[in-house]
C-alpha positions, 0 to 999 in steps of 0.5 A, a space after each residue: 491587446 489588439 492590432 490596429 491602424 489609425 489616423 493621427 491628429 496630424 493626418 499621418 497613419 499609424 499602426 500599433 497596439 490598442 489597449 483599454 486606455 491607450 494606443 501604443 505605436 509599433 515600429 512599422 509604418 504599415 500593417 502590411 509590414 507587420 504581416 510580413 513578419 513571423 507570428 513570434 516576431 509580431 507578438 514580441 513587437 506588440 508586447 514591447 510596444 505595450 511596455 515601452 512604446 510611445 502611447 497615444 490617447 485614443 481620443 486623438 486617433 481615428 481607427 481605420 480599416 485594419 489592413 493596407 498595402 498589398 493585403 487582400 481579402 479572400 473568402 471561403 464558401 459553402 463551409 457550413 451545411 446550412 450554407 450548402 442547403 441554402 445555396 441549393 434552395 435559392 438557386 436550384 443548382 443542388 448538385 454544384 453546392 453538394 459537390 463543393 461541400 464534400 470535395 477535398 478542394 474548398 471554394 475560395 474566391 477573391 473578395 477585396 483589395 485593401 483600398 476597397 475595405 470598409 470598417 465599423 461605422 462605415 456604410 455597407 454596400 448593396 448592388 442597385 441591380 439586385 433586390 435580394 442581398 444579404 449579410 454573411 457574418 463570418 470569422 475572418 483569419 488574418 494571415 501573415 506571408 508565412 501562412 501563419 494565423 496572426 489574429 481574427 476579425 469580424 467580417 460581413 461578407 455582403 453578397 448579392 444573393 439574387 445574382 449568384 442564384 441565377 447562375 453560380 458562374 456569376 459569383 464574382 458579380 455577387 461578391 465584388 462591388 462597392 462596400 461588399 467587404 466590411 471588417 472590424 477595426 481591431 485584429 485580435 491576436 490569435 494567441 489571446 483567443 480561447 477555443 477559437 474552434 468554437 466561437 459564437 457568431 450572431 447577427 441582428 438586422 434592424 429596419 429603423 427600430 424593428 428587428 427584421 432578422 437575427 441568427 447565430 452559428 458556432 464556428 465548431 459547425 464548420 466542415 473544414 478546419 482553419 488549417 485546411 482552408 489556409 493550406 488550400 489558399 496558399 497552395 497556389 498563391 503568394 501573399 507578400 503582405 499577408 491576407 485576410 481569409 473569411 471562413 464562410 457563414 452558417 447564418 442565412 436569412 430566408 428567401 425574400 428577407 434581403 437587405 434594404 438601404 437604411 438597414 443596420 446590420 450588427 455582427 458580433 463574434 465572441 472574443 473578437 468584436 462587433 461590427 455595425 454598418 448601415 446599408 446603402 446602394 450609393 456606389 460613391 461610398 468611398 468618396 471622403 472615407 479615410 484610408 
């Protein structure tokens, strides 16, 4: 069982449950409406849709990015020790990242609005003014307006590493640009995931047929727990249509091994899904994409 958005053959957008052989509509017009509900109510509605809802042939549907409305994506940074040491190495600001890693307050930053989100098969973005951009493969939590974890997504938090390396204050420019936020299509309900605290995350980057980078990490290596990150995110913010929180990366390519246009990045998280995107520095990538 997964929660998805799709474009129907008549051009309308639906939200519902994805099963192996069919889609079942939920009684909500948008995913934002779903994320306004408590987890217990979302689960009940999903189970009722599977048992009694209107079923749709997946061949008649085009899966879309999994969030809409006022839902935002936020990110957490320096949550893995490897990320702390890599940021310090690439920038020379070792003290800044050391303090962030050890501090009570985590690094949290805005990543994307719903209309800017891309999904599996869409292009991934590169800034044309940065020659060292990288994949940041991450587990993303889907949270409702009540700060409950509804489910999980695969996130590629594409980052212009060379810009952040010049000065940490340039973080917004390193994180927010066309195509910088890519999410898997299907929200995997949290109640269906075994041991979410220890999921394997892998990435493979291909340049043509050549594998130019691969890596892996486990969510158990995170310094901060999911509940801690969620509590800090909601401490000073309101999310009436829910929010996606990407939890940071424990996979860092070596310096000088940045992405190029045409590279394909494949991110996989056990029990959550696979995300595949070809990189481009074309800033008009949103033109013609379904929303």
